[in-house]
Rosetta silent file (secondary structure, phi, psi, omega in degrees, C-alpha in Angstrom):
SEQUENCE: MNRAVFEGQWKQMRDQIRDWWGELTIGDLDRVGGSFDQFIGLLQEKYGYSRKRAEEEFYRRMALLREIRVEVEAQRRLAKHETFRQSGATTS
SCORE:     score description
SCORE:     0.000 S_00000001
   1 L     0.000  128.018  179.361   -7.375    3.262    3.398 S_00000001
   2 L   -91.707  177.456 -173.639   -6.912    3.088   -0.378 S_00000001
   3 H   -63.981  -41.653 -175.116   -4.064    1.540   -2.354 S_00000001
   4 H   -62.623  -41.812  179.335   -2.255    4.812   -2.882 S_00000001
   5 H   -65.450  -43.249 -178.891   -2.191    5.600    0.860 S_00000001
   6 H   -59.628  -47.122 -178.790   -1.105    2.028    1.677 S_00000001
   7 H   -66.599  -32.249  179.577    1.759    2.266   -0.801 S_00000001
   8 H   -77.713  -23.568 -175.746    2.761    5.712    0.441 S_00000001
   9 L  -111.045   15.483 -175.548    2.734    4.732    4.093 S_00000001
  10 H   -50.750  -49.806 -176.620    4.302    1.279    3.624 S_00000001
  11 H   -60.701  -40.412 -179.952    7.440    1.912    5.676 S_00000001
  12 H   -72.877  -21.270 -174.949    5.450    3.207    8.637 S_00000001
  13 H   -95.571  -13.439 -173.605    3.048    0.278    8.516 S_00000001
  14 H   -54.898  -43.345 -179.394    5.490   -2.590    8.249 S_00000001
  15 H   -66.977  -40.331  176.511    5.735   -3.297   11.985 S_00000001
  16 H   -64.068  -40.299 -179.602    1.918   -3.257   12.433 S_00000001
  17 H   -63.245  -38.537  179.228    1.552   -5.555    9.448 S_00000001
  18 H   -71.909  -29.414  172.938    4.027   -8.056   10.907 S_00000001
  19 H   -63.791  -39.724 -177.657    2.156   -7.915   14.233 S_00000001
  20 H   -76.094  -41.868 -174.343   -1.092   -8.753   12.432 S_00000001
  21 L  -120.023   85.140 -173.508    0.226  -11.309   10.039 S_00000001
  22 L   -66.053  -19.845 -177.149    3.005  -13.067   12.055 S_00000001
  23 L   -81.855   -8.415  176.418    3.846  -15.591    9.323 S_00000001
  24 L   -79.085  131.153  179.453    5.191  -12.745    7.153 S_00000001
  25 L   -95.085  165.101  172.064    8.965  -12.375    7.255 S_00000001
  26 H   -57.142  -41.234  178.462   11.016   -9.204    6.795 S_00000001
  27 H   -59.858  -40.031  176.722   12.123  -10.757    3.515 S_00000001
  28 H   -57.900  -50.591 -178.045    8.501  -11.144    2.495 S_00000001
  29 H   -67.904  -35.659  176.032    7.782   -7.532    3.231 S_00000001
  30 H   -61.364  -41.075  179.737   10.928   -6.348    1.465 S_00000001
  31 H   -63.227  -38.061  178.888    9.841   -8.297   -1.583 S_00000001
  32 H   -69.964  -38.928  176.758    6.387   -6.675   -1.565 S_00000001
  33 L    55.485   24.825 -179.567    7.945   -3.237   -1.206 S_00000001
  34 L    93.227   -3.362  178.512    4.608   -1.573   -0.603 S_00000001
  35 L   -73.980  121.461 -178.520    2.817   -2.847   -3.650 S_00000001
  36 H   -58.988  -50.086 -179.212   -0.845   -3.474   -2.728 S_00000001
  37 H   -59.146  -43.502  179.546   -1.273   -6.269   -5.343 S_00000001
  38 H   -67.589  -35.431  178.744    1.884   -8.058   -4.247 S_00000001
  39 H   -67.536  -43.280  179.451    0.855   -7.769   -0.591 S_00000001
  40 H   -63.105  -40.150  175.781   -2.565   -9.279   -1.323 S_00000001
  41 H   -62.759  -35.633  174.962   -0.780  -12.032   -3.258 S_00000001
  42 H   -64.239  -43.492  176.842    1.501  -12.629   -0.310 S_00000001
  43 H   -61.164  -42.732 -179.725   -1.480  -13.056    1.982 S_00000001
  44 H   -62.694  -45.595 -179.703   -2.936  -15.503   -0.419 S_00000001
  45 H   -62.637  -50.877 -172.242    0.359  -17.445   -0.580 S_00000001
  46 H   -78.339  -31.452 -172.704    1.126  -17.511    3.159 S_00000001
  47 H  -115.308   -3.067  178.401   -2.390  -17.928    4.538 S_00000001
  48 L    73.083   16.221  179.330   -4.185  -19.755    1.789 S_00000001
  49 L   -71.343  150.492  163.173   -6.734  -16.890    1.361 S_00000001
  50 L   -71.992  164.259  178.008   -8.695  -16.329   -1.765 S_00000001
  51 H   -60.409  -43.264  178.152   -8.086  -12.944   -3.278 S_00000001
  52 H   -57.116  -47.997 -178.946  -11.474  -11.740   -1.978 S_00000001
  53 H   -65.412  -40.049  178.014  -10.665  -12.962    1.588 S_00000001
  54 H   -60.404  -41.449  178.281   -7.227  -11.431    1.495 S_00000001
  55 H   -70.623  -36.601  175.701   -8.652   -8.025    0.514 S_00000001
  56 H   -60.313  -47.132  179.062  -11.392   -8.333    3.131 S_00000001
  57 H   -64.650  -36.675  177.822   -8.831   -9.032    5.827 S_00000001
  58 H   -64.476  -51.326 -177.658   -6.654   -6.153    4.671 S_00000001
  59 H   -66.346  -32.707  177.039   -9.552   -3.642    4.674 S_00000001
  60 H   -67.039  -44.471  178.999  -10.878   -4.877    7.999 S_00000001
  61 H   -70.277  -31.050  177.783   -7.515   -4.378    9.638 S_00000001
  62 H   -68.925  -37.476  175.610   -6.927   -0.986    7.992 S_00000001
  63 H   -64.454  -39.693  178.680  -10.350    0.105    9.401 S_00000001
  64 H   -64.800  -43.902  178.735   -9.222   -1.057   12.868 S_00000001
  65 H   -59.187  -43.309 -179.561   -5.974    0.884   12.489 S_00000001
  66 H   -59.651  -45.676  178.746   -7.960    3.972   11.505 S_00000001
  67 H   -61.224  -41.398  178.602  -10.194    3.577   14.590 S_00000001
  68 H   -62.855  -45.150 -179.822   -7.156    3.260   16.838 S_00000001
  69 H   -62.254  -43.927  178.871   -5.607    6.425   15.329 S_00000001
  70 H   -61.062  -44.720 -177.951   -8.862    8.343   15.819 S_00000001
  71 H   -66.212  -40.030 -179.976   -9.058    7.216   19.474 S_00000001
  72 H   -62.447  -45.633 -179.929   -5.367    8.139   20.149 S_00000001
  73 H   -62.922  -39.581  179.981   -5.982   11.579   18.600 S_00000001
  74 H   -66.660  -35.768  178.926   -9.118   12.115   20.678 S_00000001
  75 H   -70.707  -37.193  179.477   -7.266   11.097   23.884 S_00000001
  76 H   -66.330  -43.924  179.788   -4.431   13.525   22.977 S_00000001
  77 H   -66.180  -41.215  177.694   -6.870   16.411   22.447 S_00000001
  78 H   -60.438  -48.270  179.374   -8.669   15.588   25.667 S_00000001
  79 H   -58.802  -43.751  179.498   -5.427   15.595   27.627 S_00000001
  80 H   -63.361  -40.913  178.350   -4.431   18.892   26.066 S_00000001
  81 H   -64.596  -43.860  179.026   -7.791   20.396   26.948 S_00000001
  82 H   -61.225  -45.086  174.855   -7.521   19.092   30.500 S_00000001
  83 H   -57.500  -44.581  178.427   -4.060   20.552   30.899 S_00000001
  84 H   -60.778  -44.925 -178.233   -5.350   23.892   29.598 S_00000001
  85 H   -65.950  -45.603 -178.236   -8.288   23.807   31.954 S_00000001
  86 H   -64.874  -22.377 -178.950   -6.193   22.862   34.999 S_00000001
  87 L   -78.814   -4.524  177.831   -3.821   25.759   34.286 S_00000001
  88 L    83.636    6.652  176.829   -6.658   28.150   35.140 S_00000001
  89 L   -73.002  146.190  177.026   -6.865   29.599   31.665 S_00000001
  90 L  -118.028  155.440  179.201  -10.248   30.714   30.512 S_00000001
  91 L  -105.487  152.306 -179.195  -11.654   30.935   27.058 S_00000001
  92 L  -105.059    0.000    0.000  -13.565   33.947   25.774 S_00000001
């Protein structure tokens, strides 16, 4: 996930971010407002990370989130296919 995507999806990601980084408050997240650089600075402030470590943690967790989304989508497609198969429909 790049910075533009992070900033664009900020509101949808806030809950997941709070789950991952429990020391961050709603006020902290409001102050960041989706800014990547401010978020990295917040991780440095709250967790004592170096900038490099904060970015590594961010990208590691975004990769995990991407993997989860891919798995959920695969399960959704499999369930849809199974429902289609059980309905007796055939493909040509």
